[in-house]
Structure formats: C-alpha cells, structure tokens
N, C-alpha and C positions, 0 to 999 in steps of 0.2 A: 358902450365898450364892445369892440368886436374881437373875438378870439381868432388869432391868425396862425397858431402853431400847427405843426404837421399832423398831430393827433389830438383828439379831445382828452382832457384829463380823465383819468379812470373813474373818478366819482361821478362825472357827468354821464359817461357811458353807462354806468350802473344805474344812475337815476333814470335815464331813458328806458333802459331794459326792465327795471323793476317798478317804475312808478307811472309809466305812460302805457295804458292798456293796448293801444293800437300798435305800439312798437315792441311789445313784449315777446313777440314770436321771432324777432330778429336776434341773431347771436351778436355778442359784443364786437367781434371782428367786422361784421357787416355795418354796425352802427359807426365804428371808427372810420370806415372808408369815406363817409360823408362829412366827417367833422371839420376838415379844413374850411368848409363853406358855412358852418354854423355861426350865426351872429348872436351876441349877447347884449341885451339892453336892460338898463335898470330905470325904473320909473318911481316917481313920488306919488303919494296919494292924490288923486284928482287928475293926474296926467292922462291925456288921451293917448291910447296905444294905436287905435285904428279909428278913423272917422267913418261914420255911415256914408256909403257911396264911394269910399276910397277903393281904388284898384290895388289889390295886394297880390303878391306872388310868393307867399311863404306859408309854411306850416308853423304856427306859433304854439310854444309849450311853456306853461308857467312852471318855472323851477322853484321859485320862492315868492311868497306873498299871495296876493289875490287881485282879481279884476271883477268888474261888473259888466255884463253884456246888457246894453241898454237898447231896447227896441221900441217902436212906436206903440202907442196905447192900443189896447184891444177896442173893437167897435163899442161905442157907448161909454167908454171910459176916458178920463183925461190924463191920468198918470201913466208915464211910460212903464213898460214891463221891464223889470230888472232881474237878471239871472246871475247869481254869484258863481265864480269859478275860482279854484284854489290850486295849489301845487299839484302837478301831475295832470291837470286838465289841459285841454288844447283848444285852439280855434283857428279859423282860416282855411279849414279843409274844404269847405264848400266852394270858396273862391278858386282854390287850386283845381278841384275836380270839374267845375262847371265854367271856369274862366269868367266869373261875374264879379261885380263890385260887392263890397261888404254890405250886408243887409242890416247891420246893427253897428252901433258905436261900442268900442271896448275902452273902459276907463279903469285905471289902477285904483284899487280900493284900499291899498296899504302902502306905506312907505317902503322903499327898497324892494319893490316887486321886480323880480328878475325873470325875463322872458328870453327863451332860446328860440331862434328863428331858423328853420331849415328852408333855404330857398327852393323854389319850385323845381329847378333842374336837379338839385341834389335829392329832393324828395322823390322825384321820378326815378333816379338811379337806385334809390333804396327799394322802391317798389319792384323794380326789374330784377332785384336779387332774389326775390321769392317767386317760385314757379306758379 
C-alpha cells in the first residue's frame, strides 16, 4: 500500500519523531514536508523485504512488526548471521549514503510487518533541512 495524501497522518509523523532515533531532531513540520513521497508496505512472516545484492534507493523504517537482517556466515561458521530489528529500527541507510547494493537480505519475521520507505530524493531533502 502506498500513501498518496498531501500530508502524512499525525500518528505517523509522531512515530517518526519519537520512535526513530535518527529522525528525532527534525520537527514535525519538517517531517511532514517529505510525506507525500513516503511509501507504506505490509509484509507477511517470511516475506523478503530486500534481497542481498539488490540496489535500493530508500530509507526503510519498521513501523510495526519485525524483520531479520540475514548476512553471510562468519569465517569458519556455516550458519548465517541473523540480526533482529523491531518497530522504530531502520535499514537501507548505507545503500543511500554509499550508493551500493544491499549487503544483507531483509526478511519479515512477523505477520503484518509494516515498513515505511522514504525515497532517496526525499531523504536528501530532509537532510538539507538541517544545517
């Protein structure tokens, strides 16, 4: 589902402001300026959100549910490294900053996991609002 309204619902603005550490220093008006571009997607447990090696161009924020970041095994081990992320956590920032492919797969670990995506251009606009 993609949100296409002129402004993000108040609850989402406050979620970004109060639950996402790296966005907490923006005021609600600044966050609302990028909201027409924010995409919302819902995933079932086991769904792939991002494939390893995928080229992404967004800043992904978990609003509800959880995901696992799945990386290649450490040297000498056979099991992949799995890092859980929950509501308020984010991913995709390295691909935005370095313009590289995803270095890990992201898989939903709960039903109805909701992820907000700020496209790279909007994320850049947001960064430019801070001196």
